[in-house]
MDAnalysis code that builds the backbone (N, CA, C; Angstrom):
import MDAnalysis as mda
import numpy as np

u = mda.Universe.empty(513, n_residues=171, atom_resindex=np.repeat(np.arange(171), 3), trajectory=True)
u.add_TopologyAttr("name", ["N", "CA", "C"] * 171)
u.add_TopologyAttr("resid", np.arange(1, 172))
u.add_TopologyAttr("resname", ["MET", "LYS", "ASN", "THR", "VAL", "ASN", "ILE", "LYS", "GLU", "LEU", "ILE", "THR", "LEU", "TYR", "PHE", "GLU", "GLY", "LYS", "THR", "ASN", "THR", "GLN", "GLN", "GLU", "SER", "PHE", "LEU", "LYS", "GLU", "PHE", "PHE", "SER", "GLN", "GLU", "ASN", "ILE", "PRO", "GLU", "ALA", "TYR", "LYS", "LYS", "GLU", "GLN", "LEU", "LEU", "MET", "GLN", "ALA", "LEU", "PHE", "GLN", "LYS", "ASP", "ASP", "ILE", "SER", "ILE", "PRO", "THR", "ASP", "LEU", "GLU", "GLN", "LYS", "LEU", "HIS", "SER", "THR", "ILE", "ASN", "SER", "LEU", "ALA", "LEU", "GLN", "GLU", "LYS", "GLN", "HIS", "LYS", "LEU", "PHE", "ALA", "PHE", "ASN", "LYS", "TRP", "LYS", "TRP", "MET", "ALA", "VAL", "ALA", "ALA", "ILE", "LEU", "THR", "ILE", "ALA", "ILE", "SER", "LEU", "PRO", "LEU", "TYR", "PHE", "ASN", "GLN", "ILE", "THR", "GLN", "HIS", "ASP", "GLU", "THR", "ALA", "GLN", "ILE", "SER", "GLN", "VAL", "ASP", "LYS", "ASN", "LYS", "ILE", "GLN", "GLU", "ALA", "GLN", "LYS", "ALA", "LEU", "LEU", "LEU", "LEU", "SER", "LYS", "ASN", "TYR", "ASN", "LYS", "GLY", "LEU", "GLU", "GLN", "LEU", "THR", "MET", "SER", "GLN", "GLU", "THR", "LEU", "SER", "GLU", "SER", "THR", "ARG", "ALA", "LEU", "ASN", "LYS", "HIS", "LEU", "ILE", "ILE", "SER", "ASN", "PRO"])
u.atoms.positions = np.array([
    [135.776, 89.400, 277.525],
    [136.146, 89.853, 278.867],
    [136.538, 88.675, 279.740],
    [135.801, 87.580, 279.577],
    [136.100, 86.388, 280.363],
    [137.477, 85.856, 279.992],
    [137.817, 85.935, 278.715],
    [139.113, 85.481, 278.235],
    [140.227, 86.342, 278.827],
    [140.000, 87.644, 278.950],
    [140.989, 88.561, 279.517],
    [141.227, 88.261, 280.993],
    [140.168, 88.013, 281.743],
    [140.300, 87.674, 283.158],
    [141.036, 86.353, 283.299],
    [140.716, 85.392, 282.429],
    [141.361, 84.088, 282.446],
    [142.859, 84.233, 282.176],
    [143.233, 85.101, 281.249],
    [144.649, 85.303, 280.937],
    [145.356, 85.952, 282.124],
    [144.715, 86.912, 282.776],
    [145.320, 87.536, 283.960],
    [145.576, 86.494, 285.040],
    [144.612, 85.612, 285.250],
    [144.776, 84.553, 286.253],
    [145.901, 83.610, 285.856],
    [145.966, 83.259, 284.560],
    [147.028, 82.359, 284.100],
    [148.406, 82.997, 284.268],
    [148.500, 84.285, 283.978],
    [149.793, 84.974, 284.154],
    [150.196, 84.949, 285.625],
    [149.250, 85.237, 286.502],
    [149.535, 85.210, 287.941],
    [149.962, 83.818, 288.381],
    [149.231, 82.799, 287.925],
    [149.587, 81.419, 288.273],
    [150.952, 81.046, 287.709],
    [151.261, 81.514, 286.499],
    [152.549, 81.198, 285.872],
    [153.703, 81.772, 286.700],
    [153.570, 83.022, 287.133],
    [154.635, 83.641, 287.923],
    [154.729, 83.045, 289.322],
    [153.670, 82.436, 289.796],
    [153.711, 81.744, 291.084],
    [154.194, 80.311, 290.925],
    [154.341, 79.840, 289.678],
    [154.811, 78.476, 289.410],
    [153.734, 77.430, 289.604],
    [152.481, 77.784, 289.384],
    [151.373, 76.861, 289.637],
    [150.630, 76.471, 288.362],
    [151.215, 76.678, 287.194],
    [150.541, 76.310, 285.937],
    [151.011, 74.942, 285.479],
    [150.150, 74.287, 284.695],
    [150.547, 73.008, 284.102],
    [150.999, 73.272, 282.668],
    [151.420, 72.238, 281.969],
    [151.958, 72.405, 280.614],
    [150.895, 72.889, 279.643],
    [149.657, 72.459, 279.821],
    [148.578, 72.887, 278.925],
    [148.329, 74.396, 279.078],
    [148.322, 74.887, 280.314],
    [148.112, 76.316, 280.548],
    [149.291, 77.131, 280.005],
    [150.491, 76.606, 280.155],
    [151.668, 77.302, 279.643],
    [151.654, 77.355, 278.126],
    [151.229, 76.276, 277.485],
    [151.159, 76.295, 276.017],
    [150.088, 77.279, 275.548],
    [148.982, 77.403, 276.291],
    [147.957, 78.384, 275.949],
    [148.536, 79.798, 276.037],
    [149.290, 80.073, 277.119],
    [149.919, 81.387, 277.268],
    [150.922, 81.641, 276.145],
    [151.679, 80.605, 275.773],
    [152.662, 80.741, 274.702],
    [151.970, 81.091, 273.391],
    [150.885, 80.415, 273.084],
    [150.139, 80.697, 271.854],
    [149.544, 82.102, 271.896],
    [148.993, 82.479, 273.035],
    [148.360, 83.793, 273.151],
    [149.378, 84.913, 272.919],
    [150.553, 84.802, 273.558],
    [151.539, 85.872, 273.457],
    [152.350, 85.814, 272.173],
    [152.245, 84.746, 271.394],
    [152.937, 84.695, 270.106],
    [152.108, 85.355, 269.006],
    [150.853, 85.672, 269.283],
    [150.005, 86.359, 268.310],
    [150.471, 87.810, 268.165],
    [150.149, 88.377, 267.015],
    [150.512, 89.775, 266.805],
    [149.443, 90.724, 267.317],
    [148.207, 90.320, 267.248],
    [147.108, 91.188, 267.685],
    [146.633, 90.758, 269.072],
    [147.245, 91.329, 270.088],
    [146.796, 91.058, 271.455],
    [146.330, 92.378, 272.054],
    [145.512, 92.326, 273.086],
    [145.032, 93.573, 273.698],
    [146.199, 94.435, 274.188],
    [145.999, 95.727, 274.170],
    [147.037, 96.699, 274.526],
    [147.527, 96.508, 275.967],
    [146.669, 96.023, 276.842],
    [147.030, 95.834, 278.250],
    [148.111, 94.774, 278.423],
    [148.271, 93.880, 277.437],
    [149.226, 92.777, 277.562],
    [150.478, 92.988, 276.729],
    [150.680, 94.165, 276.150],
    [151.855, 94.418, 275.306],
    [153.147, 94.328, 276.128],
    [153.115, 94.815, 277.357],
    [154.322, 94.753, 278.190],
    [154.660, 93.308, 278.544],
    [153.650, 92.531, 278.890],
    [153.880, 91.133, 279.243],
    [154.288, 90.307, 278.032],
    [153.893, 90.742, 276.829],
    [154.182, 89.972, 275.623],
    [155.687, 89.810, 275.436],
    [156.442, 90.882, 275.585],
    [157.896, 90.793, 275.418],
    [158.511, 89.855, 276.451],
    [158.050, 89.966, 277.673],
    [158.581, 89.115, 278.734],
    [158.249, 87.654, 278.481],
    [157.012, 87.384, 278.141],
    [156.591, 85.995, 277.914],
    [157.289, 85.397, 276.698],
    [157.468, 86.180, 275.646],
    [158.172, 85.668, 274.474],
    [159.610, 85.309, 274.837],
    [160.223, 86.121, 275.667],
    [161.594, 85.818, 276.091],
    [161.626, 84.572, 276.971],
    [160.617, 84.396, 277.821],
    [160.587, 83.228, 278.706],
    [160.305, 81.939, 277.944],
    [159.463, 82.015, 276.932],
    [159.089, 80.814, 276.191],
    [160.048, 80.495, 275.048],
    [161.019, 81.322, 274.823],
    [161.965, 81.079, 273.734],
    [162.802, 79.849, 274.070],
    [162.929, 78.924, 273.119],
    [163.609, 77.650, 273.375],
    [164.948, 77.561, 272.653],
    [165.649, 78.649, 272.539],
    [166.955, 78.594, 271.887],
    [167.923, 77.824, 272.769],
    [168.793, 77.091, 272.113],
    [169.825, 76.372, 272.857],
    [170.869, 77.372, 273.325],
    [171.161, 77.289, 274.573],
    [172.157, 78.183, 275.147],
    [173.482, 77.446, 275.133],
    [174.476, 78.070, 274.533],
    [175.780, 77.410, 274.461],
    [176.564, 77.717, 275.734],
    [177.087, 76.668, 276.304],
    [177.871, 76.789, 277.528],
    [179.331, 76.609, 277.150],
    [180.170, 77.560, 277.479],
    [181.588, 77.433, 277.140],
    [182.193, 76.190, 277.790],
    [183.133, 75.589, 277.114],
    [183.738, 74.350, 277.619],
    [184.597, 74.604, 278.855],
    [185.187, 75.769, 278.958],
    [186.058, 76.056, 280.097],
    [185.325, 76.778, 281.234],
    [183.995, 76.741, 281.221],
    [183.214, 77.415, 282.255],
    [183.491, 76.832, 283.638],
    [183.554, 75.526, 283.728],
    [183.790, 74.884, 285.023],
    [185.149, 75.285, 285.587],
    [186.150, 75.320, 284.727],
    [187.487, 75.700, 285.169],
    [187.500, 77.167, 285.637],
    [186.815, 78.036, 284.901],
    [186.752, 79.444, 285.291],
    [186.042, 79.609, 286.632],
    [184.963, 78.851, 286.827],
    [184.240, 78.917, 288.098],
    [185.123, 78.477, 289.261],
    [185.850, 77.367, 289.065],
    [186.743, 76.882, 290.127],
    [187.819, 77.919, 290.444],
    [188.422, 78.503, 289.412],
    [189.482, 79.482, 289.666],
    [188.922, 80.732, 290.348],
    [187.720, 81.152, 289.962],
    [187.100, 82.316, 290.601],
    [186.789, 82.033, 292.065],
    [186.243, 80.853, 292.326],
    [185.921, 80.478, 293.706],
    [187.189, 80.405, 294.544],
    [188.236, 79.819, 293.985],
    [189.499, 79.713, 294.721],
    [190.099, 81.088, 295.001],
    [190.051, 81.981, 294.006],
    [190.620, 83.316, 294.227],
    [189.807, 84.091, 295.267],
    [188.480, 83.926, 295.240],
    [187.653, 84.595, 296.252],
    [187.927, 84.036, 297.646],
    [188.128, 82.725, 297.729],
    [188.444, 82.120, 299.026],
    [189.784, 82.634, 299.538],
    [190.757, 82.776, 298.635],
    [192.068, 83.289, 299.020],
    [191.962, 84.746, 299.487],
    [191.171, 85.542, 298.775],
    [190.980, 86.937, 299.181],
    [190.319, 87.019, 300.555],
    [189.352, 86.144, 300.794],
    [188.670, 86.145, 302.089],
    [189.638, 85.757, 303.197],
    [190.510, 84.790, 302.904],
    [191.491, 84.365, 303.894],
    [192.462, 85.512, 304.193],
    [192.894, 86.219, 303.138],
    [193.794, 87.353, 303.338],
    [193.094, 88.457, 304.125],
    [191.811, 88.650, 303.855],
    [191.054, 89.666, 304.585],
    [190.973, 89.304, 306.069],
    [190.774, 88.010, 306.355],
    [190.725, 87.584, 307.754],
    [192.070, 87.808, 308.430],
    [193.176, 87.538, 307.694],
    [194.497, 87.778, 308.264],
    [194.696, 89.264, 308.533],
    [194.254, 90.096, 307.599],
    [194.372, 91.540, 307.782],
    [193.554, 91.994, 308.985],
    [192.357, 91.438, 309.121],
    [191.516, 91.796, 310.264],
    [192.202, 91.385, 311.565],
    [192.840, 90.209, 311.566],
    [193.561, 89.765, 312.751],
    [194.730, 90.702, 313.026],
    [195.459, 91.079, 311.968],
    [196.572, 92.012, 312.143],
    [196.080, 93.368, 312.633],
    [194.912, 93.766, 312.177],
    [194.349, 95.038, 312.620],
    [194.119, 94.999, 314.133],
    [193.612, 93.880, 314.642],
    [193.402, 93.758, 316.086],
    [194.732, 93.801, 316.832],
    [195.765, 93.195, 316.235],
    [197.086, 93.253, 316.870],
    [197.557, 94.700, 316.984],
    [197.418, 95.453, 315.893],
    [197.864, 96.841, 315.907],
    [197.050, 97.671, 316.894],
    [195.778, 97.381, 316.989],
    [194.946, 98.109, 317.951],
    [195.392, 97.797, 319.381],
    [195.756, 96.549, 319.648],
    [196.229, 96.168, 320.978],
    [197.545, 96.875, 321.295],
    [198.446, 96.933, 320.312],
    [199.723, 97.618, 320.514],
    [199.480, 99.102, 320.796],
    [198.569, 99.706, 320.048],
    [198.266, 101.125, 320.253],
    [197.679, 101.357, 321.648],
    [196.821, 100.464, 322.098],
    [196.230, 100.604, 323.433],
    [197.305, 100.484, 324.510],
    [198.212, 99.540, 324.340],
    [199.288, 99.358, 325.323],
    [200.178, 100.595, 325.367],
    [200.520, 101.129, 324.186],
    [201.353, 102.333, 324.151],
    [200.642, 103.518, 324.805],
    [199.358, 103.636, 324.560],
    [198.591, 104.729, 325.167],
    [198.625, 104.627, 326.685],
    [198.434, 103.430, 327.183],
    [198.474, 103.227, 328.641],
    [199.878, 103.482, 329.174],
    [200.894, 102.991, 328.444],
    [202.273, 103.156, 328.899],
    [202.670, 104.629, 328.955],
    [202.151, 105.431, 328.046],
    [202.477, 106.857, 328.054],
    [201.620, 107.606, 329.071],
    [200.372, 107.207, 329.223],
    [199.441, 107.934, 330.097],
    [199.745, 107.747, 331.577],
    [200.101, 106.545, 331.977],
    [200.321, 106.287, 333.409],
    [201.436, 107.150, 334.001],
    [202.613, 107.223, 333.373],
    [203.640, 108.103, 333.963],
    [203.197, 109.569, 334.014],
    [202.492, 110.023, 332.985],
    [202.016, 111.410, 332.999],
    [201.026, 111.631, 334.139],
    [200.160, 110.660, 334.361],
    [199.167, 110.768, 335.432],
    [199.847, 110.817, 336.801],
    [200.786, 109.899, 337.023],
    [201.460, 109.868, 338.327],
    [202.345, 111.087, 338.525],
    [202.916, 111.616, 337.447],
    [203.715, 112.836, 337.540],
    [202.825, 114.008, 337.939],
    [201.606, 114.044, 337.409],
    [200.666, 115.113, 337.744],
    [200.273, 115.035, 339.223],
    [200.103, 113.819, 339.731],
    [199.740, 113.653, 341.144],
    [200.864, 114.160, 342.040],
    [202.105, 113.847, 341.700],
    [203.222, 114.313, 342.535],
    [203.352, 115.828, 342.460],
    [203.091, 116.418, 341.287],
    [203.149, 117.878, 341.179],
    [202.040, 118.513, 342.018],
    [200.876, 117.870, 342.050],
    [199.773, 118.391, 342.858],
    [200.148, 118.368, 344.343],
    [200.826, 117.305, 344.756],
    [201.266, 117.225, 346.150],
    [202.276, 118.328, 346.462],
    [203.157, 118.635, 345.501],
    [204.155, 119.679, 345.722],
    [203.489, 121.044, 345.856],
    [202.455, 121.293, 345.050],
    [201.776, 122.590, 345.158],
    [200.987, 122.685, 346.458],
    [200.587, 121.571, 346.999],
    [199.865, 121.591, 348.270],
    [200.805, 121.954, 349.416],
    [202.095, 121.790, 349.206],
    [203.069, 122.044, 350.260],
    [203.638, 123.466, 350.203],
    [202.951, 124.390, 349.547],
    [203.425, 125.774, 349.473],
    [203.347, 126.380, 350.878],
    [204.360, 127.114, 351.205],
    [204.413, 127.701, 352.556],
    [203.402, 128.838, 352.686],
    [203.149, 129.212, 353.922],
    [202.179, 130.273, 354.212],
    [202.674, 131.612, 353.679],
    [203.968, 131.829, 353.710],
    [204.546, 133.085, 353.201],
    [204.261, 133.209, 351.710],
    [204.459, 132.098, 350.987],
    [204.198, 132.112, 349.545],
    [202.715, 132.334, 349.259],
    [201.852, 131.754, 350.078],
    [200.411, 131.954, 349.889],
    [200.046, 133.423, 350.079],
    [200.664, 134.078, 351.071],
    [200.403, 135.505, 351.311],
    [200.868, 136.345, 350.124],
    [202.024, 136.004, 349.570],
    [202.541, 136.734, 348.410],
    [201.604, 136.573, 347.211],
    [201.078, 135.374, 347.049],
    [200.152, 135.121, 345.939],
    [198.885, 135.941, 346.114],
    [198.380, 136.035, 347.356],
    [197.167, 136.818, 347.619],
    [197.410, 138.306, 347.367],
    [198.581, 138.803, 347.756],
    [198.911, 140.208, 347.512],
    [199.002, 140.489, 346.018],
    [199.591, 139.563, 345.280],
    [199.696, 139.737, 343.824],
    [198.308, 139.735, 343.191],
    [197.428, 138.894, 343.698],
    [196.058, 138.851, 343.172],
    [195.341, 140.169, 343.444],
    [195.526, 140.720, 344.650],
    [194.901, 142.003, 344.990],
    [195.424, 143.114, 344.081],
    [196.737, 143.123, 343.851],
    [197.333, 144.154, 342.999],
    [196.800, 144.038, 341.569],
    [196.680, 142.824, 341.065],
    [196.151, 142.625, 339.709],
    [194.690, 143.034, 339.625],
    [193.930, 142.789, 340.685],
    [192.524, 143.189, 340.714],
    [192.400, 144.714, 340.705],
    [193.232, 145.402, 341.487],
    [193.230, 146.863, 341.513],
    [193.617, 147.423, 340.145],
    [194.633, 146.850, 339.536],
    [195.063, 147.271, 338.202],
    [193.928, 147.095, 337.195],
    [193.226, 145.984, 337.286],
    [192.113, 145.705, 336.372],
    [190.993, 146.724, 336.548],
    [190.665, 147.066, 337.798],
    [189.604, 148.047, 338.054],
    [189.973, 149.408, 337.477],
    [191.212, 149.847, 337.727],
    [191.655, 151.149, 337.215],
    [191.682, 151.156, 335.685],
    [192.091, 150.086, 335.106],
    [192.125, 149.976, 333.643],
    [190.709, 150.073, 333.079],
    [189.752, 149.391, 333.718],
    [188.357, 149.451, 333.261],
    [187.794, 150.868, 333.388],
    [188.141, 151.589, 334.484],
    [187.692, 152.980, 334.638],
    [188.253, 153.842, 333.509],
    [189.517, 153.656, 333.202],
    [190.145, 154.418, 332.116],
    [189.473, 154.134, 330.780],
    [189.120, 152.886, 330.537],
    [188.431, 152.544, 329.289],
    [187.058, 153.202, 329.224],
    [186.357, 153.245, 330.358],
    [185.043, 153.894, 330.391],
    [185.178, 155.383, 330.084],
    [186.170, 156.041, 330.685],
    [186.376, 157.470, 330.440],
    [186.756, 157.714, 328.981],
    [187.567, 156.849, 328.420],
    [187.960, 156.974, 327.018],
    [186.742, 156.831, 326.114],
    [185.882, 155.893, 326.415],
    [184.667, 155.692, 325.627],
    [183.767, 156.916, 325.719],
    [183.622, 157.464, 326.918],
    [182.774, 158.648, 327.089],
    [183.344, 159.829, 326.316],
    [184.674, 160.032, 326.365],
    [185.255, 161.164, 325.640],
    [185.157, 160.957, 324.135],
    [185.218, 159.727, 323.660],
    [185.039, 159.478, 322.230],
    [183.612, 159.796, 321.812],
    [182.639, 159.450, 322.645],
    [181.243, 159.759, 322.338],
    [181.028, 161.269, 322.315],
    [181.610, 161.991, 323.289],
    [181.487, 163.447, 323.343],
    [182.135, 164.073, 322.113],
    [183.288, 163.574, 321.733],
    [183.993, 164.082, 320.563],
    [183.174, 163.856, 319.297],
    [182.575, 162.678, 319.154],
    [181.782, 162.412, 317.950],
    [180.527, 163.276, 317.925],
    [179.910, 163.563, 319.090],
    [178.754, 164.460, 319.144],
    [179.166, 165.879, 318.756],
    [180.320, 166.316, 319.253],
    [180.818, 167.657, 318.916],
    [181.107, 167.751, 317.426],
    [181.683, 166.730, 316.866],
    [181.993, 166.713, 315.437],
    [180.718, 166.784, 314.620],
    [179.706, 166.047, 315.009],
    [178.427, 166.086, 314.298],
    [177.811, 167.483, 314.363],
    [177.835, 168.098, 315.550],
    [177.262, 169.442, 315.706],
    [178.036, 170.454, 314.875],
    [179.350, 170.368, 314.882],
    [180.190, 171.271, 314.103],
    [179.931, 171.094, 312.613],
    [179.855, 169.856, 312.163],
    [179.571, 169.588, 310.751],
    [178.198, 170.123, 310.368],
    [177.251, 170.014, 311.257],
    [175.902, 170.504, 310.993],
    [175.932, 172.026, 310.836],
    [176.674, 172.717, 311.719],
    [176.795, 174.174, 311.631],
    [177.525, 174.593, 310.372],
    [178.564, 173.866, 310.021],
    [179.336, 174.208, 308.827],
    [178.499, 174.024, 307.570],
    [177.691, 173.014, 307.532],
    [176.849, 172.763, 306.362],
    [175.777, 173.835, 306.253],
    [175.217, 174.287, 307.373],
    [174.169, 175.306, 307.362],
    [174.756, 176.662, 306.955],
    [175.943, 177.016, 307.462],
    [176.516, 178.324, 307.178],
    [177.135, 178.404, 305.782],
    [177.480, 177.321, 305.145],
    [178.045, 177.309, 303.787],
    [177.024, 176.723, 302.825],
    [176.180, 177.563, 302.230],
    [175.186, 177.012, 301.300],
    [175.739, 176.733, 299.951],
])
């Protein structure tokens, strides 16, 4: 049990980067065994991969590929900045056009409002008479609709009563 606690502490220290070479070699030996406790099976694969000392081959043209990738990314970033700058230009043009179109419409509306304010008294009287006539027409139309609705209800009640009588008299 003491050995298990010690291994847990060593694993924690190893991942924190606080182990010395002797502790690391102990961990390497422990995880290279085939019979280790079941609790450490998951860590065994990881530790074996970490302690593996295979020589990693580095391609000879890696440096050139890195430089070309960095240069292409820098060029893309520069193009993106130019596009962003162009986007601001287009937004400014759109704002100017919006203002250029809106101002004449606004001032035209103000002059039209002034013209409507100058309607003569005779015209105002005619407008009031037309409003009264439309109001009277609306009231009469609503009365007619109410009467139509009432007669439809009466008709449907009569139809129901007639159907009821017909069904009773024809067995």
